[in-house]
N, C-alpha and C positions, 0 to 999 in steps of 0.2 A: 718882429715878425720884417723881413728883407723887399722895402718896396720894389715893387716892379717898374722901370721905365717904361712910361708908355704916354702917349700924348694923343687927345682924344682929336677929333678932326675937326677942321675948322668950316665952318660954313662957306665960308671964301676962297676954299681951297677945290682945285679939280675934282671931278667927279672920281678920278682915279688917274694914278701915276705908273706909266708902266715901266717894267724894270727897263736899266738898262742894257741896249743888244748886245753888249759883249757875255751878259750873267744866261743866257739860255739862246739856244735857234733862234731865228727872224720867225720861223711858222710859230713854234711856240708862245713869243710875246707879241705876233699877232690878236687883235683887237675884236670879241665876236660883237657883231649887233644886239644889244638887249632885247630889240621887237624881236628880231627873231626868237629868241629863247624862249619869250612869252606867247609868241603864236604857239612854238612847239606844243608848249603846255596846253592851248586854247584848242590845238589839234587833235590831241590827243585824249583830252576829258571830252570833245565833240565829237570824238569817234566812239566811246563808253558808250554816248546816248542813242546810235544809230546801233550798234547791237546789243542794248537794251531791246531796240523796235524788235531785231531780229529773234530774241532770245523768248520773246513773247508775242512773236510775229501777229504784229496789231497795229501795222503798216503796212500801204497797198505798194504797190514794186516803185508806183513814181515817185512814193513819198522821198526815197532815201536819195537820189539824187539833189532833190531840193534841199535834202538835209545838209547833204554832204555841201551843197553851193552854198547853204548860209554859212557852216565852216568857215571853207575858205575866205568868202566874204570878209569874217571876223578876225581872222589872221590876215588878211593884206590891209585891212584898215588898221593894226595894231602895227602892224609894220610903216607902215606911212604915216601913221601917228608917232612915233619913236626916230626921227630919221636923223638926228643929233646924239642920240641915248648911245652912250659906249657902253658894252656889258665887258664882262670879263675876257679874260686872255685864254687865249688855249690851253696853255699851261695850269692856269687855273681849274678851267674845265676840266681839265684831265686829272689834277690832282682830286677836284670836289669829287669826282666818278671812284678813284680808287678808295678814298673815304666812305661815300657811300658803299661800295660794294663792300668793302672790311666789314662794316655795321651792320648790313644785312644779312650778311651772311652768316656772321655770330648769332643773329635774330633767329639763325636758323632756314632760313629761307636757302631753297636748292637740297637742303635734306645734309650741309655740310658740318654742321654745329649741330648740339641741343636745342631746340626751339620747345617754348614755354606752351602750357595745355592744351592755351586757345588754340594754338595750332591742330590739336587733331580735330577740332568741327573745321575749321579754315582749309586743310588738305581733304577732308573729307566733301564738301562743297564744291572744291577745282575737280576732284575727281570726279561728281557726279555730273558738271557740267562740261565734262570732258568726253564723258563717258554715254550719257543718254542725248537723245537727237532733241532737237530745243523744237518746239516748246515743250515742257513735262512737268507731270505733275506728281506727286506722292500720292502713288493709291493704298499705301497700307498704313494710312491715317484713317481715324475715325471720318473724316471728312475730306475728299480729295483736297491734298495741300499745295498749294505753289511757292515755289523759294521764293520769299519777298524779303529781302535782306542788303546791305549797302555792299551787291554786288560788282560794282565798277571796277574795282584791282583783278577780279578773274576773267572779266571776258576775254579779253586778249588772250591769254595763255591758258583758259580754255579751248580756243580757237588751235592753240597750239598742240595742246593734248589730243586733240580733235585728229589733227594731220601726222602729228607723230610719235605716241603715245605720252603715257604720265610723266616718262620723266625729262621731255619736249615743254612739257607744262610748266614742271616746278624751275625749269630752269629760264623759261620766257617769263615768270613771275618774279624771279629777282634780277633779270636784268629789265624790266618794265620797270619797275621800281627805282633800282638802281638809278636809271637815265632820268628818272623824273626827280628825286630826292638830290642828282649831281645839280641840274638845272638851277634847282632852287638854292642849293647854297651857292654857288657860282654867282647868280644873280645878286644874292645875301650878300658876296665880297665887295660886289660893288660898293658896298652902304661905307667902307673903309676904306682909306686912301694909301696906307703902305702896306707892306708885307708884312709887316709886323705887327700892325694892328689886326688884319685879317686872320693872321694865325692867333690872335690872343681872344678874336671873336668867335674864331670854330672851336675852338679848346673849351673858354664857357657857355657857348651853346650845348655842345656835348655834355659837358661836364656836369648842366643844371639843376639842379634839383631842391628840393625842400629838406629843412634836416630831418628827414627821416630817424637816419640811424641814431639821432639824438633822442628824438619822443622815443625809439625802441624802446632803449637803454631806461630814459627815466619812466616808461608809462607800462612797459611790457617785459619789464626785468633782465633786456639783454637782448641783441642782435637775433636777426634770425636768415633765411636762406631767402625770404622777399621781406622787405623792410616795410615797402609804402604803406600798409596797410595797418599801422600799428596805431590810430586813430578810429578805425572803422570808417573812416572816411580818405579819399585820395588823391592829390594832383600829382602827376606822373611825371616823371624823367624824361628828359630826353632821349634818353638808352632804353627806360622802359618800353616807351612810345614805339619807338623803332622797332623791339623786340617784339612785346606782345601785339600790338593793334596799327600796324604803318599802315591801314588804308586811313585809320581813324588820323592818323599823324600826319600824312601829309596834306588829306583835306583843311585840317588846323593850320596846317604851316602856310599854303598856298595862302590862305586868308591873311595871314600874319603878314609875309611875303609883300603880297600887294598895298597890304596898309602901310607899312614901312618905306617900300618904295616909292609911293605916292606922297608921303610926305614930306619927302628929300627931291620932289618936284620929278624924279626917274621915271614915272608910269603915271599916264594921263590918267584919271580917272573911271572914264569909260572905259578902259579895258582892265583895272581893278574890279569893278563891278560886274563887268563880264566874267569875268571868271567865277565868281561866286556861285552861282546856281548850278553850274558843269559842275562842282565836289559833293553835290548832294548826294550824288550815287557812289562816290567812294565813303562820304560820312557824312549825314544827316546832322549828326550831333556836331560834328568839326564845324560843317556850316554856322549853324546857330551860334558857334564860339566864336566866329569871325562878323557877324552881324552887327555888334556893338560899334565895332570898330570903322564898320562902314556905314553905321548913323553918324557916328562922330566925322567921317569926312564927307558926308554929305551936309551936313549942319554949317564945318565951313566951310566949304564950297557955298551955298545960298547966303550965309552973312557978308562974304566977300561979291555975292553978287556976278559968280564965274561959273555959272551953271550953262552950257552951251548944248545946242540941242543934242551932239552924238552921245554926251552922258545920259540921256533918257535912252535915246536909239539903240545904242548896242547892246547893254543890257536888256533890254527889253527883247530883243532878239535870238539873245542867251537865252533868259528864259524862256523864252517861246519854245525854243532847240527845247529844253530840260523838261517840259512842261511833264511829258510821257511818265519820265522817271519819278519826276515829283507826287505825282497819284499815286505810280507803283508803291513807293515808299512808304508813303501816307495813307495805305489800304489798312483795313483792320484794324482801327486805332485802339478798339478795346483791350488790344491785346498789348498795346505798349503808350498807353495814355498819360496824361502827365496830372502832378499830384505835387501839393505844396506836403512837406514832411516838416515834425518838430523835433528840433535836435538841443542835446540837452547845453544848457548855455557854458559850462565849464569844457565839454567835449569841442565846441565850435571853434570858442576864444582860445585853444593852446592846439586845436589846429591850425587855426589860421594865423596867429602867432608865430609857430615852425614853420610854415609853409610858405605865407605871402608877406608878413611884415614882416619881418626878418630883413627883406630885400626892400619893399613898397618905402619905408619909412625913411630909410638912406638916403632913398633915393628921391624923394620928396626933398630930402634936407639941402641934397648934395644939387638937385635937378634943374634950376631955374634957368641954368643953361644948357639945358638936354637938346638937342638937336628935335627930336622926336615932340618936347612939349610938355609941360606940365599936364594938360589934358587928358594926352594920351594915357599918362600913369595913372589919373585919376578914375577913366573908365577900366583900364584894366582891373586897376586895386578894388572899384567899386563892385565887379562881376565878379572878382574871385572872392569878394567876403559872402557876396547873397547867391552864389547857384547851389551849395550846399543845400538849399532847402527846398530845390527843385527836384522831384524824381521824373523821368520815363520811361517805364517800364517797370522790369521786378528788381533791378540791380540800380546800384550808383552811378552806371554809367555816363548818365548825361553830365555829370559836377566832373567825371576822370577825359569824357571826347569834349565838352565843351569848353574846358579850361586851354586848350591846346593852345588856342591864339594869341590869348595875353599872357601864356607862362612863354611864348618863344618871344614875342614882343618886351615882356619884364626883363630876359635875358639879351638883348640886346641892347635894353637900355642902361644894364649892369656896365657893358662896356664903356658906353661914354664914362661913365659915371668912376670907371676907375683908373680914369684920366686925370683925374683932382687926387689931390692928396689930402693929410690929415688922417685924422681918426674916421671917418667914414669910410675910407678907401680902406684901410687897414680890418675893419668891420669886415668889409663888404668881401674880400678875399679871403677873410677867416670862414666868414657862411659857405662859402663855395667850395673850399677846400672840405668843409664836414659835409655840406649837399653831395659833391661829389662821390662820397662813398655809395650812394644806394648804385648810381650806375656802375662802379666799380663790382658792386655783388652782383649785377644784373649779366655783367660779364663772366665774371667768377664759374656761376652755375652755366653758363654757355660752353665755357671748357673745362667743367670738371664731369658732365653726364655724357654719356654715348649721344651721336649726332641720330636727329630725328628719323625713324625707321617710315617708310612708305605707308600709307594708311588706306587699308584694302577695304575699309568698310563704307556705307553711305551714310550720310549725314544723320540719320534717326542713330543708327549704329555707334556713330562716334559720339554723339552729344551724350548715349548713355554710358556714356566709360567715366566721365567726369561732372557732369552737367544732369543724370539723369532726373534729381528732384528739383529740378527748374524747371517752366513751360519752355518751349521749343517757339514760342509766341512772335520773339525775335528776331529768327528767323522765317517761320513757314507763316502765311498766312491761308486760310479755306478757300477755297477756289470762288465759292458762292459768294463771300466777301469782296471779292476786288472788284470794283468802277467796272462796271461795264466794257467802258471803250478799252481798257489795258487788261483785258481777261481776256486770254488765250482761247479762242476757239474750239481748235481741235487738239489739245495737248495730249501727248501719248501719256499715259497712264503704267506709274514703273512701281512695281510690287518689288523692293530688294528682298536678297535671301544673301544676307549676310557671311562671310566666312565664320568658321568658327574663333578663329584669333583677328582682329582689328589691324592688329601689328604684332612684330617679332619682339618679342620682350617687354618688360617694364618698361612704364614711362613714368619720369621722377615729375612728382607733383611738390612743387615750390613752398608751396603753404602747407603742406602734409606731408614733412620731412622724414620724417618717423616712422609712415606708414609702411609694413611689409611689401616687397614685392610681389603682391598676391597674384593670383591666377586671374582675379577679377581686373587688373591694371589692363592683362590683355586679352580679358573678352574671350578665356576659358572658366567656362560653367563651372 
């Protein structure tokens, strides 16, 4: 295999080398302050907390300006704490926005391409939040039930749907997620010094996956439409995460990005830790997956006796803002409780070998000079080895979502390892090429099947299409089970009357590719 010429960034080199002025117009080469982009993420995640207060109608009017003042204060503190931290150029931000927009459109957002079956429920949730007055409960359940789910991704799009209809809500969702992902990708680009290094890093991140294709061929008799469940355990590829669960992905990637920027002295620890509690409303599981790295950052800071008052104050204020959301997400724990599960040693060993160790072991061999430290690799690897034994709720969601930060960090560490020569480098390139088949299979499905239709049913109607045999506890909580201080006092009681057909046409099921396009798939009784 021909070696790719690539030089890993030196620790002594500047954080970013702007392109020569002749290569692009001056405004495209202008560097944006990194602090402003981080503050934008803080602002958006903070506004989601206030919108949750309104969704539940649990706060007095005077609490909203106080909450807004707190958010603005965190943003101003972030900008002031990063005066010399140069961010991406305008050109890089625009390129990252184009990548994010294409990626999320291919994942089904905006209804331009096929959307995987999880979107049947997500589109229905967005429809309900845009259609019904806030707060509302589902009155057609045995006990009135409140929508209790990671709804951070839907709050602003639901307002757009209320103002201008369902199509506006769908486009607002696409635009919101694209802007957030673009900000993260462009900030991640500052970890690399040259245009070539940034491009390689982007390609590796997008292509990163375990060896699902190999696992399928060895143990399941050949390739299939959806490759990643070959061991009945799953760590998701980057493209799978963007296509199936963007809310979980964005939460976990924020945790990974914050850690990597902090590790390279490009983000204060106070700001990194302030971001984390605000992501819980997008994905509490993604937040849990970021916590080992937050703990490592805290331990290293304490060992260096570098703990400043702001490092405690700012995350505490962010957590205070997020407390209602944390209480909301943790309500009715009986339906989403945690437990330890037993796994067959051979199943677990083969899974970890093909998903994690094919990368982690070469990185450990090559990684003594890695910029992000051997301790980072050890924490990521240990976390990925252990979390399959933990289950939250009725599915394997915890391992799939709790692994997002660790896998993203592993992918970035691979970029540095590819700057070294020898057999280890060639091995990693081969593994990445095999792993990329997973993402390519997801893209193939997006292009092979019709664009996602509009969902006309309520949450319950859509859930019953593909998930009817599973409990709804991951999305609904009985109203009496909610803590009194986050329980809506006078919610509207919604009794949904779903149409005969939830959507037009059949919706392809990637795990059941041979299933006939039956009437039941598009809700014809």
